[in-house]
C-alpha positions in Angstrom: -27.8 81.5 3.2 -30.6 83.0 5.2 -32.6 80.5 7.3 -36.4 80.5 6.8 -38.5 82.4 9.3 -40.0 79.3 10.8 -36.5 77.8 11.4 -35.3 81.0 13.0 -38.4 81.1 15.3 -38.0 77.5 16.3 -34.4 77.9 17.2 -35.2 81.1 19.2 -38.0 79.3 21.0 -35.7 76.3 21.9 -33.0 78.7 23.3 -35.6 80.5 25.3 -37.0 77.3 26.8 -33.5 76.1 27.7 -32.7 79.5 29.4 -35.9 79.4 31.4 -35.3 75.8 32.6 -31.7 76.7 33.5 -32.8 79.8 35.5 -35.4 77.8 37.4 -32.9 75.0 38.2 -30.5 77.5 39.6 -33.2 79.3 41.6 -34.3 76.0 43.1 -30.8 74.9 43.8 -29.4 78.0 45.5 -32.4 79.9 46.8 -33.3 77.4 49.5 -29.9 77.3 51.2 -29.7 81.1 50.9 -33.1 81.5 52.6 -32.1 79.1 55.4 -28.9 81.0 56.1 -30.9 84.3 56.1 -33.4 82.9 58.5 -30.6 81.5 60.7 -28.5 84.7 60.8 -31.2 87.3 60.7 -31.5 90.3 58.4 -28.9 92.4 60.1 -26.2 89.7 60.0 -27.1 88.9 56.4 -26.5 92.6 55.4 -23.1 92.5 57.1 -22.1 89.3 55.2 -23.3 90.6 51.8 -22.0 94.1 52.4 -25.3 95.8 51.7 
């Protein structure tokens, strides 16, 4: 049974919103500590740690 177009779009929209919220949560959670470590170590030390 093929779902109606409206149902398909609604489910797609819900999945998209959940993904965006999830990404924003992880950025908020991990970016601040990473930035603090970068500021503390400096760019040269951070490149050595990450191998870049």
